[in-house]
C-alpha positions in Angstrom: 0.0 0.0 0.0 1.4 3.4 -0.9 1.5 6.3 1.5 -1.2 8.0 -0.4 -3.5 5.0 -0.1 -2.7 4.7 3.5 -3.8 8.2 4.2 -6.8 7.9 2.0 -8.1 5.1 4.2 -8.5 7.7 7.2 -9.7 10.9 5.6 -10.5 12.9 2.4 -7.4 13.6 0.2 -6.8 15.9 -2.7 -4.1 16.5 -5.1 -2.2 19.8 -4.3 -2.7 22.9 -6.4 -0.3 25.7 -6.9 -2.2 27.6 -4.2 -1.5 24.8 -1.7 2.2 25.6 -1.3 3.5 26.8 2.1 5.7 29.7 1.5 6.9 28.1 -1.7 7.1 24.6 -0.4 4.6 22.2 -2.1 3.0 19.3 -0.2 2.7 15.8 -1.6 -1.0 15.7 -0.7 -3.7 17.8 0.9 -5.7 16.1 3.6 -9.1 17.2 4.9 -10.2 15.4 8.0 -13.7 16.1 9.1 -13.4 15.3 12.8 -11.0 14.9 15.7 -11.1 11.1 15.2 -10.1 11.5 11.4 -7.3 14.0 12.4 -6.1 11.4 15.0 -5.9 8.6 12.5 -4.3 10.8 9.9 -1.6 12.0 12.3 -0.9 8.5 13.6 -0.3 7.4 10.0 1.9 10.4 9.3 3.8 9.7 12.6 4.5 6.1 11.5 5.7 7.1 8.1 7.5 10.1 9.2 5.6 12.5 7.1 5.9 16.2 7.8 2.5 18.1 8.3 1.6 21.7 8.2 -2.0 22.7 9.3 -4.0 25.3 7.3 -7.4 26.9 7.7 -8.3 29.3 5.1 -4.5 30.0 4.4 -4.8 33.7 5.1 -1.7 33.7 7.4 -0.1 30.4 5.9 3.1 32.3 4.8 3.6 33.9 8.4 6.8 32.4 10.1 9.5 30.6 8.3 9.1 28.1 5.3 8.9 24.6 6.7 12.1 22.4 6.4 10.0 19.7 4.6 6.4 19.2 3.8 4.5 16.1 2.9 0.9 16.6 4.1 -1.0 19.9 4.2 -3.8 19.3 6.9 -6.8 21.4 5.9 -9.2 22.0 8.8 -12.0 23.6 7.0 -14.3 20.6 7.2 -14.1 20.8 11.0 -16.4 23.9 10.9 -19.3 23.3 13.2 -20.6 25.4 16.2 -20.4 22.5 18.7 -22.0 24.3 21.6 -23.1 27.9 22.6 -23.9 28.1 26.3 -25.7 31.4 26.4 -26.1 31.4 30.2 -22.3 30.9 30.7 -21.2 33.1 27.9 -19.2 30.2 26.5 -18.9 28.6 23.0 -17.1 25.7 21.6 -16.5 25.5 17.8 -14.4 23.5 15.3 -11.0 24.7 14.4 -12.0 25.2 10.8 -15.0 27.5 11.7 -14.5 30.8 9.9 -14.4 33.7 12.5 -17.0 35.7 10.5 -19.4 32.9 10.5 -18.9 32.2 14.1 -19.6 35.8 15.0 -22.7 35.6 12.9 -24.0 32.6 14.7 -23.1 34.1 18.1 -24.7 37.3 17.2 -28.1 35.6 17.1 -27.9 35.3 20.8 -26.4 38.9 21.2 -23.1 37.5 22.0 -19.6 37.9 20.4 -16.1 36.7 20.5 -14.0 39.6 21.1 -11.2 38.7 18.5 -10.7 41.1 15.6 -9.9 39.4 12.4 -7.0 41.4 11.1 -7.0 39.6 7.7 -10.8 39.7 7.2 -11.7 39.3 3.6 -8.3 37.9 2.7 -8.9 34.3 1.4 -12.2 34.3 3.4 -10.5 35.6 6.6 -9.2 33.7 9.6 -10.6 30.5 10.9 -11.0 30.1 14.7 -8.0 27.6 14.7 -5.8 30.0 12.7 -6.5 32.8 15.0 -5.4 30.7 18.0 -2.5 29.2 16.3 -1.2 32.8 15.5 -2.6 34.5 18.7 -4.4 36.9 16.4 -5.7 40.0 18.1 -6.7 43.5 17.0 -8.0 46.8 18.5 -10.2 45.4 21.2 -7.3 43.5 22.9 -7.1 46.6 25.1 -10.5 45.6 26.4 -10.2 41.8 26.9 -6.7 40.9 26.0 -5.4 38.8 23.2 -6.8 35.6 21.8 -4.9 33.7 24.5 -6.9 35.5 27.1 -10.4 34.4 25.7 -9.5 30.7 25.0 -10.5 28.6 28.0 -10.3 25.1 26.5 -9.0 23.2 23.5 -9.4 19.7 22.0 -6.3 18.8 20.0 -4.3 15.9 18.5 -0.7 15.3 19.3 1.9 14.4 16.7 1.5 10.7 17.3 -2.3 10.8 17.0 -3.1 11.0 20.6 -6.3 13.0 21.3 -6.2 15.3 24.4 -8.2 18.0 26.0 -7.2 21.0 28.1 -9.3 23.5 30.0 -13.1 23.5 30.6 -16.4 24.7 29.4 -16.9 27.5 32.1 -14.8 30.5 32.5 -14.0 29.8 36.2 -12.6 26.2 35.4 -8.9 26.8 35.1 -7.9 23.2 34.9 -5.5 22.9 31.9 -5.3 26.8 31.5 -1.6 26.8 30.9 -1.8 24.1 28.3 -4.4 26.1 26.4 -2.1 29.2 26.5 0.9 27.1 25.4 -0.9 26.0 22.2 -2.2 29.5 21.4 0.5 31.3 19.3 2.5 28.1 18.7 2.0 28.3 14.9 0.9 24.7 14.7 4.2 23.3 15.9 3.0 21.3 19.0 -0.3 19.8 18.1 -3.4 20.1 15.8 -6.3 22.0 17.3 -9.6 20.5 16.3 -12.0 22.3 18.8 -11.6 25.4 20.7 -13.8 26.7 23.7 -13.9 30.5 24.1 -15.4 32.9 26.6 -17.8 35.4 25.1 -19.1 39.0 25.8 -22.4 40.6 25.1 -22.8 42.7 21.9 -23.0 46.3 23.0 -26.1 48.3 22.1 -24.1 51.0 20.6 -20.5 51.6 19.3 -18.9 55.0 18.4 -15.4 55.9 17.2 -13.7 59.1 18.4 -10.8 60.3 16.2 -8.1 63.0 15.7 -5.4 63.7 13.2 -2.4 64.9 15.2 1.2 66.1 14.5 3.7 63.4 15.3 5.1 65.5 18.2 1.8 65.6 19.9 1.1 61.8 19.5 2.4 60.9 23.0 0.1 63.3 24.8 -3.0 62.3 22.6 -2.4 58.6 23.2 -1.7 59.0 26.9 -4.8 61.0 27.5 -7.0 58.4 25.8 -5.5 55.3 27.4 -5.7 56.8 30.9 -9.2 58.3 30.4 -11.8 57.6 33.0 -14.3 57.4 30.1 -12.6 53.9 29.5 -12.6 53.4 25.7 -12.3 49.8 24.7 -9.7 50.4 22.2 -7.2 53.1 21.2 -5.6 52.7 17.7 -3.0 54.6 15.9 -2.8 54.6 12.0 0.0 56.2 10.0 0.9 56.2 6.3 4.2 57.7 4.9 4.3 61.5 4.8 1.1 62.0 6.7 0.4 62.9 10.3 -0.8 60.1 12.5 -4.5 59.4 13.1 -5.5 58.3 16.6 -9.0 56.6 17.1 -10.8 55.3 20.3 -13.6 53.0 20.4 -16.5 53.6 23.0 -19.3 51.2 23.5 -22.4 50.9 25.8 -26.0 52.0 25.8 -26.9 54.5 23.0 -27.2 57.5 25.4 -24.1 56.4 27.5 -21.9 55.9 24.6 -22.9 59.0 23.0 -22.1 61.0 26.1 -18.8 59.4 26.7 -17.8 59.9 22.9 -18.7 63.5 23.0 -16.7 64.0 26.3 -13.7 62.3 24.7 -13.9 64.3 21.6 -14.1 67.6 23.7 -11.0 66.5 25.5 -9.2 66.1 22.3 -10.0 69.5 20.9 -12.2 71.1 18.2 -10.5 69.0 15.4 -11.8 65.8 16.9 -14.7 63.8 15.4 -17.2 61.3 16.3 -18.5 58.6 13.9 -21.0 55.7 14.1 -18.7 53.6 11.7 -15.1 52.5 12.1 -12.5 54.0 9.7 -11.7 51.7 6.7 -8.2 50.8 8.3 -9.6 49.8 11.6 -9.0 46.2 12.7 -6.9 45.4 9.6 -3.4 44.8 8.8 -1.7 47.8 7.3 -1.2 47.7 3.5 1.4 49.6 1.4 -1.1 50.4 -1.4 0.8 48.0 -3.7 -0.2 44.8 -5.5 0.1 41.7 -3.3 3.3 40.4 -5.2 5.9 40.8 -4.2 4.5 40.2 -0.6 5.2 43.3 1.6 7.4 43.0 4.6 5.0 42.6 7.6 6.2 43.3 11.1 4.7 43.0 14.6 6.4 45.3 17.1 5.6 45.8 20.7 6.6 48.2 23.4 5.5 49.4 26.8 2.5 51.8 26.4 4.6 54.9 27.0 7.1 53.8 24.4 4.5 53.5 21.5 4.9 57.1 20.2 8.7 56.5 20.0 8.2 53.2 18.2 5.8 54.8 15.8 8.5 57.4 15.0 11.1 54.6 14.4 8.8 52.8 12.0 7.9 56.0 10.3 11.5 56.9 9.6 11.8 53.7 7.5 8.6 54.6 5.4 6.4 52.0 7.0 2.6 52.1 7.0 1.3 51.0 10.4 -1.8 50.3 12.3 -1.8 49.1 15.9 -3.1 49.1 19.4 -1.6 52.1 21.2 -3.7 50.9 24.1 -2.1 47.5 24.3 1.4 48.3 23.1 1.2 46.3 19.7 1.9 47.7 16.3 1.6 46.0 12.8 3.7 47.7 10.1 4.4 47.1 6.5 7.0 48.0 4.0 6.6 47.5 0.2 7.8 44.1 -1.1 10.0 45.9 -3.5 12.2 47.2 -0.6 15.7 45.9 -1.2 16.7 43.0 1.1 19.5 45.1 2.6 17.2 48.0 3.4 14.6 45.6 4.8 17.2 44.0 7.0 18.4 47.4 8.2 14.9 48.6 9.0 14.1 45.3 10.9 17.3 45.7 12.9 16.7 49.3 13.8 13.1 48.7 14.8 14.0 45.6 16.9 16.6 47.5 18.7 14.1 50.3 19.5 11.3 48.0 20.5 13.8 46.0 22.8 14.9 49.1 24.5 11.3 50.0 25.0 10.5 46.7 26.7 9.2 44.9 23.7 10.1 42.8 20.7 9.8 42.8 16.9 8.8 39.8 14.8 8.9 39.5 11.0 5.5 37.9 10.3 6.0 37.8 6.5 8.1 39.0 3.6 8.8 38.2 0.0 10.8 34.9 -0.2 14.1 36.5 -1.3 13.8 39.1 1.6 12.7 36.6 4.2 15.8 34.4 3.7 18.0 37.3 4.7 16.1 38.1 7.8 16.0 36.9 11.4 12.2 36.5 11.7 12.0 36.1 15.5 14.9 37.9 17.0 16.3 37.0 20.5 14.1 34.6 22.5 15.1 34.3 26.2 13.1 31.1 26.7 14.4 29.3 23.6 15.8 26.3 25.6 12.5 25.8 27.3 10.6 26.0 24.1 12.9 23.4 22.6 12.2 21.0 25.5 8.5 21.5 25.0 8.7 20.8 21.3 10.8 17.6 22.1 8.0 16.5 24.5 5.1 17.2 22.1 6.6 16.3 18.8 9.9 14.4 19.3 9.9 13.3 15.7 9.4 16.9 14.5 6.7 16.2 11.9 4.5 19.2 12.9 5.6 22.3 10.8 9.3 21.6 11.3 11.4 24.7 11.1 8.5 27.3 11.0 8.7 28.6 14.5 11.2 30.4 16.8 14.7 29.0 16.7 13.8 26.5 13.9 11.4 24.6 16.0 
């Protein structure tokens, strides 16, 4: 029996197309398990045959990280897309890892609930799936309110590299059993296990949402951001948006009852000055990764840079000096920035080094999420990682044969 025949016995297979490559590396086959049990059988077979596996949802972030060292099977999760449970009284939901975030929000909205995770790649290849958001710890403007994706995940069902099925966490928010393991898998880029179901805590959908904004000179940015972040009017998000050769735009989100939100929004605007505005719709850039305005190819250099809150204006200035377009959460200390894919590799490397040096001095870090292949090969995507030895031991425990996304994560994990 051939390897393909062996895998076909456990789940649906397909011949890979050009769009199925992972950062230029083509798989031998695309596998589409429809359940945790099929995923278990598939990984057991891959483990026995030493086949390397990379997990994909919609593929909107599939190029993030490093190219895999080898790739045999592309595991597509999109058939695991059911809303398993929506416990309205407990504000908790469980869904398959392949559930699109947009569809999940639509289903939860029927009960006036929401998952407070902003889909930064919404509209790209169908947007993120729940599993993809967890695997990359995706979070946008409202992380200032509830934290990042890792803070709303309270339980996971997953399959280890050898096919073993396991669970961590629970179905109620106050059950913390396995909490650390859920956090461990969040942001692991599919290098430790394959998520098949995720349990998340929910929040009510607010009755009203308003956005308060101001375009400000760069030398006033620190005062504007500090005033909004520390405001007793408690905005749920404070975002900064910058494009080359233009002044920064700062926008805060206010939610609540219609009268309450309106009163707080007007008060925020009054504090910002007569140039401030209030809108009942978000700016077009809100909750999206920054773009350079160029075609998708070659891929732009995409960075995630962090700093303590007081350092965000300085980090914005450093990114702007290199001609970056940026959007990020000034209220949570996380910025996403992009440089055109046509930027010379030497210039890209110099920009990454300078931004990383600044973010490190400001108590944060800089990660290269994506870049054109020729540029990515010249860059250190992750930078210094103090806990690298521990991460290697965890990888060895979960995936000793290194069949799950080998080489894609920090330190070649």
